[in-house]
C-alpha positions, -999 to 999 in steps of 0.1 A, spaced: -70 304 -516 -65 327 -489 -87 353 -501 -106 324 -506 -108 304 -477 -114 334 -456 -142 347 -480 -159 312 -474 -156 312 -439 -169 343 -431 -194 333 -451 -204 307 -431 -202 334 -406 -222 354 -418 -251 328 -413 -248 317 -387 -254 353 -371 -279 355 -389 -294 323 -378 -286 338 -341 -296 372 -338 -329 347 -359 -335 329 -342 -325 354 -310 -353 375 -324 -376 341 -319 -371 335 -285 -375 369 -272 -409 377 -293 -418 347 -276 -415 347 -242 -432 380 -253 -460 373 -260 -465 339 -243 -455 353 -202 -460 390 -210 -415 396 -200 -388 376 -185 -394 375 -148 -368 358 -117 -361 357 -84 -336 371 -68 -318 369 -31 -304 390 -10 -295 392 28 -316 415 53 -288 409 81 -256 390 88 -247 386 126 -229 364 142 -244 337 135 -273 346 128 -289 351 83 -323 367 74 -328 367 35 -358 379 14 -366 368 -18 -372 404 -44 -392 392 -74 -380 411 -104 -399 412 -141 -391 430 -169 -420 436 -186 -427 436 -228 -449 453 -244 -470 424 -267 -470 444 -297 -427 452 -293 -427 409 -294 -445 405 -326 -424 426 -346 -391 408 -334 -407 376 -334 -422 388 -371 -386 399 -375 -375 371 -362 -390 349 -381 -381 370 -412 -345 373 -415 -343 336 -412 -361 330 -449 -360 361 -459 -327 345 -487 -297 372 -491 -287 395 -516 -254 380 -527 -227 414 -544 -206 404 -574 
C-alpha cells in the first residue's frame, strides 16, 4: 500500500511540475513578445554624509529576442497540451 501511495504522490507532483513549467514558459514567452524583455528600476545611494543623502534611480533591462519568446510560448503550450507517455 505504501508503494502505491508513493506512486500516486509522485504522479501528482509530476503533473504539478509539468503545469508549473508550462505556465512559466508561456509567461516568459508572452512577456518577451509583448514587452521585449524584463525591466525594473533599482534605487542606489550615491552620497550618504550625515543627514545628507543623495539617491539615484537606475533602470535595468534584460532583453529577450522575439524568436526566443515565440519558442518559449510554443514550448509552454506543448508542455500543457501534449499528453505524457505512461510506462508499463
